C-alpha positions as a Markdown table, in Angstrom:
| # | Residue | x | y | z |
|---|---|---|---|---|
| 1 | Met | 102.8 | 91.3 | 74.7 |
| 2 | Thr | 105.2 | 89.6 | 77.2 |
| 3 | Pro | 103.5 | 86.4 | 78.7 |
| 4 | Gly | 103.0 | 86.3 | 82.3 |
| 5 | Leu | 101.6 | 84.5 | 85.3 |
| 6 | Leu | 101.1 | 85.2 | 88.8 |
| 7 | Ile | 102.3 | 83.4 | 91.9 |
| 8 | Ala | 99.4 | 83.3 | 94.4 |
| 9 | Ala | 98.4 | 81.2 | 97.5 |
| 10 | Pro | 95.2 | 80.5 | 99.6 |
| 11 | Arg | 96.5 | 82.4 | 102.5 |
| 12 | Ser | 99.5 | 84.1 | 103.7 |
| 13 | Gly | 102.6 | 82.0 | 105.0 |
| 14 | Ser | 102.2 | 79.3 | 102.2 |
| 15 | Gly | 105.5 | 80.0 | 100.7 |
| 16 | Lys | 104.6 | 82.0 | 97.6 |
| 17 | Thr | 107.4 | 84.7 | 98.2 |
| 18 | Thr | 110.1 | 82.1 | 98.4 |
| 19 | Val | 108.8 | 80.2 | 95.3 |
| 20 | Thr | 108.6 | 83.2 | 93.5 |
| 21 | Leu | 112.1 | 84.3 | 94.3 |
| 22 | Gly | 113.2 | 80.7 | 93.3 |
| 23 | Leu | 111.2 | 80.9 | 89.9 |
| 24 | Leu | 112.8 | 84.4 | 89.2 |
| 25 | Arg | 116.4 | 83.2 | 89.8 |
| 26 | Ala | 115.8 | 79.8 | 88.1 |
| 27 | Phe | 114.4 | 81.4 | 84.9 |
| 28 | Thr | 117.1 | 83.9 | 85.0 |
| 29 | Arg | 119.8 | 81.5 | 85.3 |
| 30 | Ala | 118.2 | 79.7 | 82.0 |
| 31 | Gly | 119.0 | 83.0 | 80.1 |
| 32 | Leu | 115.5 | 84.5 | 80.2 |
| 33 | Arg | 114.7 | 88.2 | 81.0 |
| 34 | Val | 112.2 | 87.7 | 83.8 |
| 35 | Gln | 110.2 | 91.0 | 84.9 |
| 36 | Pro | 109.0 | 90.7 | 88.4 |
| 37 | Phe | 105.8 | 92.5 | 89.7 |
| 38 | Lys | 104.2 | 92.5 | 93.2 |
| 39 | Ser | 100.5 | 92.7 | 93.7 |
| 40 | Gly | 99.4 | 95.1 | 96.6 |
| 41 | Pro | 101.3 | 97.6 | 98.6 |
| 42 | Asp | 104.0 | 95.7 | 100.1 |
| 43 | Tyr | 107.4 | 97.5 | 99.7 |
| 44 | Ile | 109.9 | 94.7 | 101.2 |
| 45 | Asp | 109.3 | 91.9 | 99.0 |
| 46 | Pro | 110.0 | 94.1 | 95.5 |
| 47 | Ala | 113.6 | 94.2 | 96.8 |
| 48 | Phe | 114.2 | 90.6 | 97.0 |
| 49 | Gln | 112.6 | 90.3 | 93.5 |
| 50 | Gln | 115.2 | 92.6 | 91.9 |
| 51 | Ala | 117.9 | 90.8 | 93.9 |
| 52 | Ala | 116.7 | 87.5 | 92.3 |
| 53 | Ser | 115.9 | 88.7 | 88.7 |
| 54 | Gly | 118.3 | 91.6 | 88.3 |
| 55 | Arg | 115.4 | 93.9 | 87.2 |
| 56 | Pro | 113.6 | 96.5 | 89.5 |
| 57 | Ser | 110.2 | 95.1 | 90.7 |
| 58 | Phe | 106.8 | 97.2 | 90.5 |
| 59 | Asn | 103.8 | 97.3 | 92.7 |
| 60 | Leu | 100.4 | 96.8 | 91.0 |
| 61 | Asp | 97.7 | 97.7 | 93.4 |
| 62 | Ser | 94.1 | 97.6 | 92.3 |
| 63 | Trp | 92.9 | 99.7 | 95.5 |
| 64 | Ala | 95.3 | 102.5 | 95.1 |
| 65 | Met | 96.0 | 102.8 | 91.3 |
| 66 | Gly | 93.9 | 103.4 | 88.5 |
| 67 | Arg | 93.6 | 101.1 | 85.5 |
| 68 | Ala | 95.7 | 103.6 | 83.6 |
| 69 | Leu | 98.5 | 103.5 | 85.7 |
| 70 | Ile | 98.4 | 99.8 | 86.4 |
| 71 | Gly | 98.5 | 99.3 | 82.7 |
| 72 | Ala | 101.2 | 101.6 | 82.2 |
| 73 | Leu | 103.3 | 99.8 | 84.4 |
| 74 | Thr | 103.8 | 96.7 | 82.0 |
| 75 | Arg | 105.8 | 98.8 | 79.9 |
| 76 | His | 108.7 | 97.7 | 82.2 |
| 77 | Ala | 108.2 | 94.3 | 80.7 |
| 78 | Glu | 108.5 | 95.2 | 76.9 |
| 79 | Asp | 111.8 | 93.8 | 76.6 |
| 80 | Ala | 111.3 | 90.7 | 78.9 |
| 81 | Asp | 110.7 | 87.2 | 77.9 |
| 82 | Leu | 108.5 | 86.4 | 80.9 |
| 83 | Ile | 106.5 | 88.1 | 83.6 |
| 84 | Val | 106.5 | 86.6 | 87.1 |
| 85 | Ala | 104.1 | 88.4 | 89.4 |
| 86 | Glu | 103.6 | 87.6 | 93.1 |
| 87 | Gly | 100.3 | 88.0 | 94.9 |
| 88 | Val | 99.5 | 89.5 | 98.2 |
| 89 | Met | 97.9 | 87.7 | 101.0 |
| 90 | Gly | 95.2 | 85.0 | 100.0 |
| 91 | Leu | 94.5 | 85.3 | 96.1 |
| 92 | Phe | 90.9 | 87.0 | 96.9 |
| 93 | Asp | 91.9 | 88.9 | 99.8 |
| 94 | Gly | 91.8 | 92.6 | 99.8 |
| 95 | Ala | 90.0 | 95.7 | 101.2 |
| 96 | Ser | 86.5 | 95.6 | 102.1 |
| 97 | Ala | 85.6 | 98.4 | 100.1 |
| 98 | Ala | 86.8 | 98.7 | 96.4 |
| 99 | Gly | 89.3 | 101.3 | 95.0 |
| 100 | Glu | 89.4 | 102.9 | 91.8 |
| 101 | Ser | 89.9 | 99.6 | 90.0 |
| 102 | Gly | 89.2 | 96.8 | 92.5 |
| 103 | Asn | 89.6 | 95.9 | 96.1 |
| 104 | Gly | 93.6 | 95.4 | 96.1 |
| 105 | Ser | 93.3 | 91.6 | 95.6 |
| 106 | Ser | 95.8 | 89.5 | 93.4 |
| 107 | Ala | 92.8 | 88.2 | 91.8 |
| 108 | Asp | 92.1 | 91.7 | 90.3 |
| 109 | Ile | 95.5 | 91.8 | 88.9 |
| 110 | Ala | 95.4 | 88.3 | 87.4 |
| 111 | Ala | 91.9 | 89.1 | 85.7 |
| 112 | Met | 93.1 | 92.7 | 84.6 |
| 113 | Phe | 96.0 | 91.3 | 82.7 |
| 114 | Gly | 94.8 | 87.8 | 81.9 |
| 115 | Trp | 97.5 | 86.2 | 83.6 |
| 116 | Pro | 97.0 | 82.6 | 84.8 |
| 117 | Val | 97.4 | 81.9 | 88.5 |
| 118 | Ile | 99.5 | 79.1 | 90.0 |
| 119 | Leu | 98.6 | 78.4 | 93.5 |
| 120 | Val | 101.3 | 77.6 | 96.3 |
| 121 | Met | 99.6 | 75.5 | 98.6 |
| 122 | Asp | 101.2 | 74.6 | 102.0 |
| 123 | Val | 99.7 | 70.9 | 102.2 |
| 124 | Ser | 101.2 | 70.2 | 105.8 |
| 125 | Gly | 98.5 | 68.8 | 107.7 |
| 126 | Gln | 96.3 | 67.6 | 104.9 |
| 127 | Ser | 96.3 | 65.4 | 101.8 |
| 128 | Gln | 93.3 | 64.8 | 99.5 |
| 129 | Ser | 91.5 | 67.8 | 100.9 |
| 130 | Ala | 93.9 | 69.9 | 99.0 |
| 131 | Ala | 92.0 | 69.5 | 96.0 |
| 132 | Ala | 88.8 | 70.7 | 97.3 |
| 133 | Ile | 90.6 | 73.9 | 98.3 |
| 134 | Ala | 92.0 | 74.3 | 94.7 |
| 135 | Met | 88.8 | 73.5 | 93.3 |
| 136 | Gly | 87.2 | 76.4 | 95.3 |
| 137 | Phe | 89.9 | 78.8 | 94.2 |
| 138 | Arg | 89.5 | 77.6 | 90.6 |
| 139 | Asn | 85.8 | 78.2 | 90.3 |
| 140 | Leu | 85.1 | 81.1 | 92.7 |
| 141 | Arg | 85.9 | 84.1 | 90.0 |
| 142 | Pro | 85.1 | 83.1 | 86.3 |
| 143 | Asp | 87.1 | 86.2 | 85.0 |
| 144 | Met | 90.5 | 84.7 | 86.2 |
| 145 | Ala | 92.0 | 81.4 | 85.5 |
| 146 | Val | 94.0 | 79.0 | 87.9 |
| 147 | Ala | 96.6 | 77.0 | 85.9 |
| 148 | Gly | 97.3 | 74.8 | 88.4 |
| 149 | Val | 99.2 | 74.3 | 91.7 |
| 150 | Ile | 102.7 | 73.9 | 93.4 |
| 151 | Leu | 102.4 | 71.6 | 96.6 |
| 152 | Asn | 104.6 | 73.0 | 99.2 |
| 153 | Arg | 105.9 | 71.5 | 102.6 |
| 154 | Val | 105.3 | 68.0 | 101.5 |
| 155 | Ala | 106.0 | 65.1 | 104.1 |
| 156 | Ser | 106.8 | 62.0 | 101.9 |
| 157 | Asp | 106.4 | 60.4 | 98.8 |
| 158 | Arg | 103.1 | 59.0 | 99.8 |
| 159 | His | 101.9 | 62.3 | 100.9 |
| 160 | Glu | 102.6 | 63.6 | 97.4 |
| 161 | Arg | 101.1 | 60.7 | 95.6 |
| 162 | Leu | 97.9 | 61.1 | 97.6 |
| 163 | Ile | 97.5 | 64.8 | 96.7 |
| 164 | Arg | 98.5 | 64.4 | 93.2 |
| 165 | Ala | 95.8 | 61.6 | 92.7 |
| 166 | Ala | 93.2 | 64.0 | 94.1 |
| 167 | Met | 94.4 | 66.9 | 92.0 |
| 168 | Ala | 94.1 | 64.7 | 88.9 |
| 169 | Glu | 90.7 | 63.6 | 89.5 |
| 170 | Ala | 89.8 | 67.4 | 90.0 |
| 171 | Gly | 91.3 | 68.2 | 86.7 |
| 172 | Ile | 93.9 | 70.4 | 88.3 |
| 173 | Pro | 97.4 | 70.2 | 87.1 |
| 174 | Val | 100.4 | 70.1 | 89.5 |
| 175 | Phe | 103.7 | 71.9 | 88.5 |
| 176 | Gly | 105.7 | 70.1 | 91.2 |
| 177 | Ala | 106.0 | 69.4 | 94.8 |
| 178 | Ile | 108.4 | 70.8 | 97.2 |
| 179 | Pro | 109.4 | 68.8 | 100.3 |
| 180 | Arg | 109.7 | 70.5 | 103.8 |
| 181 | Ser | 113.1 | 72.5 | 103.9 |
| 182 | Asp | 114.7 | 75.1 | 106.1 |
| 183 | Ala | 116.3 | 76.4 | 102.8 |
| 184 | Leu | 113.1 | 78.0 | 101.7 |
| 185 | Ser | 112.9 | 80.3 | 105.0 |
| 186 | Leu | 113.7 | 83.8 | 105.1 |
| 187 | Pro | 114.0 | 85.8 | 108.4 |
| 188 | Ala | 111.1 | 87.9 | 109.2 |
| 189 | Arg | 110.3 | 91.3 | 111.1 |
| 190 | His | 106.9 | 92.3 | 112.0 |
| 191 | Leu | 104.4 | 91.5 | 109.1 |
| 192 | Gly | 107.0 | 90.9 | 106.3 |
| 193 | Leu | 110.5 | 89.8 | 105.8 |
| 194 | Val | 113.8 | 91.5 | 106.8 |
| 195 | Gln | 115.0 | 94.0 | 104.2 |
| 196 | Ala | 116.8 | 92.6 | 101.5 |
| 197 | Thr | 119.6 | 95.2 | 102.1 |
| 198 | Glu | 120.1 | 93.9 | 105.6 |
| 199 | Gln | 120.8 | 90.2 | 104.6 |
| 200 | Ala | 124.6 | 89.8 | 103.6 |
| 201 | Asp | 124.2 | 86.4 | 102.3 |
| 202 | Leu | 121.1 | 87.1 | 100.2 |
| 203 | Asp | 122.4 | 86.2 | 96.8 |
| 204 | Ala | 123.5 | 82.6 | 98.2 |
| 205 | Thr | 120.2 | 82.1 | 99.8 |
| 206 | Val | 118.4 | 82.9 | 96.7 |
| 207 | Asp | 120.4 | 80.6 | 94.8 |
| 208 | Arg | 119.7 | 77.8 | 97.4 |
| 209 | Ile | 115.8 | 78.2 | 96.8 |
| 210 | Ala | 116.3 | 78.3 | 93.1 |
| 211 | Asp | 118.2 | 74.9 | 93.4 |
| 212 | Leu | 115.3 | 73.7 | 95.1 |
| 213 | Ile | 113.0 | 74.9 | 92.7 |
| 214 | Ile | 114.5 | 73.4 | 89.7 |
| 215 | Thr | 115.0 | 70.0 | 91.3 |
| 216 | His | 111.1 | 69.9 | 92.3 |
| 217 | Leu | 109.3 | 72.0 | 89.9 |
| 218 | Asp | 108.5 | 71.5 | 86.3 |
| 219 | Leu | 109.8 | 74.8 | 84.8 |
| 220 | Pro | 109.0 | 74.1 | 81.3 |
| 221 | Ala | 105.4 | 73.6 | 82.1 |
| 222 | Ile | 105.3 | 76.5 | 84.4 |
| 223 | Arg | 106.7 | 78.7 | 81.4 |
| 224 | Arg | 104.0 | 77.2 | 79.1 |
| 225 | Ala | 101.3 | 78.0 | 81.6 |
| 226 | Ala | 102.0 | 81.9 | 81.1 |
| 227 | Arg | 99.7 | 83.9 | 78.8 |
| 228 | Pro | 100.1 | 87.2 | 76.9 |
| 229 | Thr | 99.8 | 90.2 | 78.9 |
| 230 | Ser | 96.2 | 92.1 | 77.9 |
| 231 | Pro | 96.7 | 95.3 | 79.8 |
| 232 | Pro | 94.0 | 98.1 | 79.7 |
| 233 | Ile | 94.9 | 100.8 | 77.1 |
| 234 | Leu | 94.2 | 104.0 | 78.9 |
| 235 | Leu | 96.3 | 107.2 | 79.3 |
| 236 | Glu | 98.4 | 107.3 | 82.5 |
| 237 | Lys | 98.3 | 110.1 | 85.1 |
| 238 | Ala | 101.6 | 109.9 | 86.7 |
| 239 | Ala | 102.5 | 111.5 | 90.0 |
| 240 | Pro | 104.4 | 114.8 | 89.9 |
| 241 | Pro | 107.8 | 114.9 | 91.1 |
| 242 | Pro | 108.2 | 116.7 | 94.3 |
| 243 | Gly | 111.4 | 118.7 | 92.7 |
| 244 | Gln | 113.4 | 118.7 | 89.4 |
| 245 | Arg | 116.4 | 118.0 | 91.5 |
| 246 | Leu | 115.2 | 115.5 | 94.4 |
| 247 | Ala | 117.4 | 114.5 | 97.1 |
| 248 | Ile | 116.2 | 111.0 | 98.6 |
| 249 | Ala | 117.5 | 109.4 | 101.6 |
| 250 | Gln | 118.6 | 105.9 | 100.7 |
| 251 | Asp | 120.0 | 103.2 | 103.1 |
| 252 | Thr | 118.9 | 100.5 | 105.5 |
| 253 | Ala | 117.0 | 103.0 | 107.6 |
| 254 | Phe | 115.3 | 104.9 | 104.6 |
| 255 | Ser | 114.5 | 102.3 | 101.9 |
| 256 | Phe | 110.8 | 102.0 | 101.4 |
| 257 | Thr | 110.3 | 103.8 | 98.0 |
| 258 | Tyr | 107.9 | 102.6 | 95.4 |
| 259 | Ala | 109.8 | 101.9 | 92.1 |
| 260 | His | 107.1 | 103.3 | 90.1 |
| 261 | Leu | 107.3 | 106.6 | 91.5 |
| 262 | Leu | 110.9 | 107.0 | 91.2 |
| 263 | Ser | 110.3 | 105.8 | 87.5 |
| 264 | Asp | 107.5 | 108.3 | 86.9 |
| 265 | Trp | 109.6 | 111.0 | 88.6 |
| 266 | Arg | 112.4 | 110.4 | 86.4 |
| 267 | Ala | 110.3 | 110.2 | 83.1 |
| 268 | Ala | 109.0 | 113.7 | 84.3 |
| 269 | Gly | 112.7 | 115.0 | 84.1 |
| 270 | Ala | 113.5 | 114.8 | 87.9 |
| 271 | Glu | 117.1 | 114.1 | 88.7 |
| 272 | Ile | 117.3 | 111.7 | 91.7 |
| 273 | Leu | 119.9 | 112.5 | 94.1 |
| 274 | Pro | 120.5 | 109.8 | 96.9 |
| 275 | Phe | 122.3 | 110.3 | 100.0 |
| 276 | Ser | 122.8 | 107.9 | 103.2 |
| 277 | Pro | 121.8 | 109.7 | 106.5 |
| 278 | Leu | 123.3 | 106.7 | 108.4 |
| 279 | Ala | 126.5 | 107.5 | 106.7 |
| 280 | Asp | 125.9 | 111.1 | 108.0 |
| 281 | Glu | 125.7 | 112.4 | 104.5 |
| 282 | Ala | 123.9 | 115.7 | 103.8 |
| 283 | Pro | 121.3 | 116.1 | 101.0 |
| 284 | Asp | 122.7 | 117.6 | 98.0 |
| 285 | Ala | 122.8 | 121.5 | 98.5 |
| 286 | Ala | 121.2 | 122.4 | 95.2 |
| 287 | Ala | 118.5 | 120.0 | 95.5 |
| 288 | Asp | 115.0 | 121.6 | 95.0 |
| 289 | Ala | 113.2 | 119.2 | 97.6 |
| 290 | Val | 114.3 | 116.5 | 100.1 |
| 291 | Trp | 112.4 | 113.4 | 100.6 |
| 292 | Leu | 112.8 | 111.1 | 103.5 |
| 293 | Pro | 111.2 | 107.5 | 102.7 |
| 294 | Gly | 109.9 | 105.1 | 105.4 |
| 295 | Gly | 112.1 | 102.3 | 106.7 |
| 296 | Tyr | 113.3 | 101.3 | 110.0 |
| 297 | Pro | 114.8 | 104.4 | 111.7 |
| 298 | Glu | 113.9 | 103.1 | 115.2 |
| 299 | Leu | 116.5 | 100.4 | 114.6 |
| 300 | His | 119.0 | 103.2 | 114.0 |
| 301 | Ala | 117.9 | 105.9 | 116.0 |
| 302 | Gly | 121.0 | 106.5 | 118.1 |
| 303 | Arg | 123.2 | 106.9 | 114.9 |
| 304 | Ile | 120.5 | 108.9 | 113.3 |
| 305 | Ala | 120.6 | 111.5 | 116.5 |
| 306 | Gln | 124.4 | 111.7 | 116.0 |
| 307 | Ala | 124.4 | 112.4 | 112.4 |
| 308 | Gly | 125.0 | 116.1 | 113.0 |
| 309 | Arg | 126.1 | 116.6 | 109.2 |
| 310 | Phe | 122.8 | 115.3 | 108.1 |
| 311 | Leu | 120.5 | 116.9 | 110.5 |
| 312 | Ser | 122.1 | 120.4 | 110.1 |
| 313 | Ala | 121.8 | 120.1 | 106.3 |
| 314 | Leu | 118.1 | 119.3 | 106.7 |
| 315 | Arg | 117.5 | 122.3 | 109.0 |
| 316 | Arg | 119.4 | 124.4 | 106.3 |
| 317 | His | 117.4 | 123.1 | 103.7 |
| 318 | Ala | 114.0 | 123.7 | 105.2 |
| 319 | Glu | 114.8 | 127.5 | 105.7 |
| 320 | Thr | 114.2 | 128.0 | 101.9 |
| 321 | Arg | 112.9 | 124.6 | 100.1 |
| 322 | Pro | 110.5 | 121.9 | 101.0 |
| 323 | Ile | 111.1 | 118.5 | 103.0 |
| 324 | His | 108.6 | 115.6 | 103.1 |
| 325 | Gly | 109.0 | 112.5 | 105.3 |
| 326 | Glu | 106.9 | 109.3 | 105.1 |
| 327 | Cys | 106.4 | 107.1 | 108.0 |
| 328 | Gly | 110.0 | 106.7 | 109.3 |
| 329 | Gly | 111.2 | 109.8 | 107.5 |
| 330 | Tyr | 108.2 | 111.5 | 109.2 |
| 331 | Met | 109.4 | 110.5 | 112.6 |
| 332 | Val | 113.1 | 111.7 | 111.8 |
| 333 | Leu | 111.8 | 115.1 | 111.0 |
| 334 | Gly | 110.1 | 115.2 | 114.5 |
| 335 | Glu | 111.4 | 116.5 | 117.9 |
| 336 | Ala | 112.1 | 112.9 | 119.4 |
| 337 | Leu | 111.8 | 109.2 | 118.6 |
| 338 | Ile | 111.7 | 106.9 | 121.6 |
| 339 | Asp | 112.9 | 103.3 | 120.9 |
| 340 | Ala | 111.6 | 100.0 | 122.0 |
| 341 | His | 113.9 | 100.2 | 125.1 |
| 342 | Gly | 112.3 | 103.4 | 126.1 |
| 343 | Gln | 115.3 | 105.6 | 125.3 |
| 344 | Ser | 114.4 | 108.9 | 123.6 |
| 345 | His | 116.5 | 110.3 | 120.8 |
| 346 | Ala | 116.6 | 113.6 | 119.5 |
| 347 | Met | 115.6 | 114.0 | 115.8 |
| 348 | Ala | 115.7 | 116.9 | 113.5 |
| 349 | Gly | 113.0 | 119.0 | 115.2 |
| 350 | Leu | 111.6 | 120.5 | 112.2 |
| 351 | Leu | 108.2 | 119.2 | 113.3 |
| 352 | Gly | 106.8 | 118.8 | 116.8 |
| 353 | Leu | 106.1 | 115.0 | 116.6 |
| 354 | Val | 107.3 | 112.7 | 119.2 |
| 355 | Thr | 106.8 | 109.1 | 118.5 |
| 356 | Ser | 107.4 | 106.0 | 120.6 |
| 357 | Phe | 108.2 | 102.2 | 120.2 |
| 358 | Ala | 108.1 | 101.5 | 123.8 |
| 359 | Glu | 104.4 | 100.6 | 123.6 |
| 360 | Arg | 104.0 | 99.0 | 120.2 |
| 361 | Arg | 100.7 | 99.4 | 118.4 |
| 362 | Leu | 100.0 | 98.2 | 114.8 |
| 363 | His | 98.7 | 100.8 | 112.4 |
| 364 | Leu | 98.0 | 98.8 | 108.9 |
| 365 | Gly | 95.9 | 99.4 | 106.0 |
| 366 | Tyr | 95.0 | 101.5 | 102.9 |
| 367 | Arg | 94.7 | 105.3 | 103.3 |
| 368 | Arg | 93.0 | 107.9 | 101.3 |
| 369 | Ala | 94.1 | 111.5 | 102.2 |
| 370 | Arg | 92.8 | 115.0 | 101.0 |
| 371 | Leu | 95.6 | 117.3 | 101.4 |
| 372 | Leu | 95.1 | 120.5 | 103.5 |
| 373 | Ala | 98.5 | 121.9 | 102.6 |
| 374 | Pro | 100.8 | 121.4 | 99.8 |
| 375 | Met | 103.0 | 118.3 | 99.8 |
| 376 | Gly | 105.4 | 116.8 | 97.5 |
| 377 | Gly | 104.4 | 118.1 | 94.3 |
| 378 | Phe | 100.8 | 118.2 | 95.1 |
| 379 | Pro | 98.7 | 121.2 | 95.8 |
| 380 | Ala | 96.4 | 121.6 | 98.8 |
| 381 | Gly | 93.0 | 119.8 | 98.1 |
| 382 | Ala | 94.7 | 116.9 | 96.1 |
| 383 | Leu | 93.3 | 113.4 | 97.0 |
| 384 | Leu | 96.1 | 110.9 | 97.4 |
| 385 | Asn | 96.0 | 107.1 | 97.8 |
| 386 | Gly | 98.4 | 105.3 | 100.0 |
| 387 | His | 99.3 | 102.6 | 102.5 |
| 388 | Glu | 100.2 | 102.8 | 106.3 |
| 389 | Phe | 102.0 | 100.3 | 108.1 |
| 390 | His | 104.0 | 101.1 | 111.5 |
| 391 | Tyr | 104.0 | 100.3 | 115.0 |
| 392 | Ser | 104.9 | 103.4 | 116.7 |
| 393 | Thr | 102.6 | 105.3 | 118.8 |
| 394 | Ile | 102.1 | 109.1 | 118.5 |
| 395 | Leu | 102.9 | 111.0 | 121.7 |
| 396 | Ala | 102.5 | 114.6 | 120.4 |
| 397 | Gln | 101.7 | 116.1 | 116.9 |
| 398 | Pro | 101.3 | 119.7 | 117.8 |
| 399 | Asp | 101.5 | 121.2 | 114.4 |
| 400 | His | 98.9 | 121.7 | 111.8 |
| 401 | Pro | 97.4 | 118.6 | 110.2 |
| 402 | Leu | 98.5 | 117.7 | 106.7 |
| 403 | Ala | 95.4 | 116.0 | 105.3 |
| 404 | Thr | 92.3 | 114.5 | 106.3 |
| 405 | Val | 92.6 | 110.8 | 106.2 |
| 406 | Thr | 90.3 | 107.8 | 105.9 |
| 407 | Asp | 90.8 | 104.1 | 105.6 |
| 408 | Ala | 89.3 | 101.9 | 102.9 |
| 409 | Glu | 85.9 | 101.8 | 104.7 |
| 410 | Asp | 85.8 | 105.6 | 104.7 |
| 411 | Asn | 86.4 | 105.7 | 108.5 |
| 412 | Ala | 88.4 | 108.9 | 109.8 |
| 413 | Ile | 92.1 | 108.1 | 110.6 |
| 414 | Ala | 93.8 | 110.0 | 113.6 |
| 415 | Ser | 97.3 | 110.0 | 111.9 |
| 416 | Thr | 96.8 | 112.9 | 109.7 |
| 417 | Gly | 100.4 | 113.8 | 109.4 |
| 418 | Ser | 101.4 | 117.4 | 109.9 |
| 419 | His | 103.0 | 120.4 | 108.5 |
| 420 | Arg | 105.2 | 123.5 | 109.6 |
| 421 | Gly | 106.7 | 125.8 | 107.2 |
| 422 | Arg | 108.1 | 124.0 | 104.1 |
| 423 | Val | 108.3 | 120.8 | 106.2 |
| 424 | Thr | 105.4 | 118.0 | 105.8 |
| 425 | Gly | 105.1 | 114.5 | 107.0 |
| 426 | Ser | 102.6 | 111.7 | 107.0 |
| 427 | Phe | 102.6 | 108.1 | 108.0 |
| 428 | Phe | 100.8 | 107.2 | 104.9 |
| 429 | His | 103.2 | 105.9 | 102.1 |
| 430 | Leu | 102.1 | 107.6 | 98.8 |
| 431 | Ile | 101.0 | 105.2 | 95.8 |
| 432 | Ala | 99.2 | 107.3 | 93.4 |
| 433 | Glu | 97.0 | 110.2 | 93.0 |
| 434 | Gly | 93.5 | 109.3 | 93.7 |
| 435 | Ser | 90.0 | 110.3 | 92.7 |
| 436 | Ala | 86.7 | 110.5 | 94.7 |
| 437 | Pro | 85.3 | 107.1 | 95.4 |
C-alpha cells in the first residue's frame, strides 16, 4: 500500500497546516503524486490541501466514521506515491466520548493506518524543554509511532542548536527547523482559515511556503519516514445519494461539502449538478433533489436576498421534490437572516427559521442525530453522525423538528433542525451514517 505519514502537533496554532501545505507542494514539485487527507471534521483545510497538491483531500474521522468507511477512503491513494495526512488540534485531542472507531483524535488515524507521526512544534518561548514534550508524545500511546519533529518559529541559530542537542539526547530525530516568518501565516476567520476560494493569491502563497519548507526541512528524510498504509479490511457502507440527479450549490457562500460524500454519491450513480446562488443561478430544473451546503451566507446575505432567479427556482422545486440545507444552507431556506450589523435579509421562506449574527454565540462539536422525518436519501429513524460549527443564534424555528440531536457525551442539543413539506434543514454537517453507541 502507498506509504504515508501524519503531520500533527502538540496543540492548535503550532503551524501544522502551513507545514502540511508546504510539504504537499514541495513533494508535488518534485514529481510525486501526493494524496492529502485531513483528520477530523474540518471542511476548510481540505480545499487548501487540494490547491497545494492538485488532488482532492478526504476527511478521516474516527468519531463520526466507522472503520469500514475510513479504510475504504484510502482507495483514493492507490495511484499515489505518498500520503500526507494533517492532524486536528493536538495529536491526542478528541471528543470525551468515543465514537464508532475512536474519539476523533489524530492519534486514532495514525494508529489505524500505521502512519508515523511527525510533530510540528512551536518552540517559541522555550528551548531544551521542547525535548521533554516530544518524549511525552512519543511515549503516551504505544500503538502509534512518533518518527520525529519539525521545529517551528525558531528564533536564532543558537536557539536551534540548543533544541537539537536536547532532542538528540532524547533520541528524537529532527527533520528541520523553520525560522520565524510571516510567509508561514494565512488569514484566519472564526476557528479556521479564510476559505481557499476567497484568496486570489493562494497559489503564490503556497509556493512561498513550499520554498521555505524546501530550504529548511530534510525532505528525503521525511519521505523515508513514511510507512506503508495498513487499512482495516472491511466492507464499506456508503451514504446514499439524496437523488440520482443532484443539484448542489457551490460557490464561496456554499462551499462546505465533504469530498467523501460527493465521491460516494457519484459512485452510487448520482449525477452532481453544481450551480451558484451568488451568480443567481437556478438549480437544474430536472434535478431530483437540491442540496444547499454550509458556508458563509451571512457574508453575502444581501446578494442572496436579491438573487430572485435562484430563490424562485428553489420555491418551485420544493413544490414537487426535496431540498435539504446544512448550516448556512439551512439559514438560507428560512424566513430571514440577520447579519452582524443587525440588518435583516429575506431568505427563501421555505422554512420558518430566523437566525441572527448580531449576537454571536459559538456552537461547535460532534453531533449524533436520529431522524424524525426523511432527509437527503435517509429514512425517518436513521442515525447520522455529523459536526456542527456556527456562530448564529436561532430567533425562530416554528416547524417540526427534523431529528433528536445529541453531542459526543449524549447530551441533548437544542438545534434539532426542522422540516416542512419536502424541505429539510439542519445545523449539523452530515459525515456518515452512524450506529447506536
